[in-house]
C-alpha positions, 0 to 999 in steps of 0.5 A: 237238400236231396238224398245225394246231397245229404250222402255227399255231406256225410261222406265229406264229414267222415273223410276228415277221419282218414286225412293224414293221421287224424284217426290215429291221433284220436286213438292216442287221445283216447289212450290219454283219457283212459290212462288218467281215468285208470290211475284215478280209479285205482287210487280212488278205490284204494283210498276210498276204501280206507276213507269209508272205514274211517267214516264209520269210526265212533270218534265224532270230530273225525266223522264230522271232518269226513262229512265236510270233505265229502260234501265239499267234493260233491258240491264243488264242480270238478271243473272248478277243482281242476282250475284250483289245482292247476291254476290256483294252488300250484301257482300259489305255492310255486309248484309246477305240475302237468295238466295230467298230474293235476287231473289225476289229483283232482279225480282221485280226491273226488273219487276217494270221497264218492268211493268212501261214501259207498264203502260207508253205506256198504259197511252200515248195511251189514246186519248186526247179527253177522258180528254177533255170529262171529263173536259166538264162534270165538272170532276176534273183532279183527277176524270178524272184520277181515273174514266176514264183514269185508268180503260182504262189503266188497260184494255189495260195492262191486256194482256201485263202484262200476257206476262210479268208474263209468262216471269218472271216465266220462268226466275226464273230458273236462281235462281239456280245460287245463291243457291236457291233449286228450281225445276231445281236445284232439277232436277240436283241433281236427275240426278247427283245422278243417273248418273251411274245407270240411264244415261238417267235420264236427259231425264225424269227429264228435260222433266217433268220440261218442262211440269211443266213450261208449265202447269204453263205458258200455262193458262196465255198465253191462258188468254192473247190471250182470252183477246186480242180477246175480245178487 
């Protein structure tokens, strides 16, 4: 295959993006992906912070239950959790929820576990003398926690949480398996619709999807690196 044939094949592949509303559909699918990720991340950060605090309590049974939950969420693949939420638990209990709701539920449960472990580690990394210094100046335990420990914990969490958010955004591509029409699903539809006329359409479609994920995740990676260098 000479250069002209290669150029023709590539041009033909990318022409599929400008047929009808294909590119606009991909952008709409990206919006669904970002919405699911944004809601899941917001809930995970809030619930994960509370979960991380609970993981540090001195009650042994509570800590054991938290550990079991964390390990379950880490061991179980997200795709299996999606199937359980959308096809299993909902049908077993006669519930009717959308693929988007099931996806947010699963990613929030997973994100809460991961965020909670980050919070737990950040809290345990605070030197003991920080508590002692607070007591020495007459602060109560509650004041020490909210005015000394929490600000330092948040500072340690920011770069780590950026990496978790990036992972959650990329993992949203799995929601296609529970019928959510997001960017990957729309890409597959475009490829299938043009399979006979433009066999190389997958090159352009998946290339654009990769670029979309890159544009969303790259600023978060840069922000995490910048924050880590400041510390």
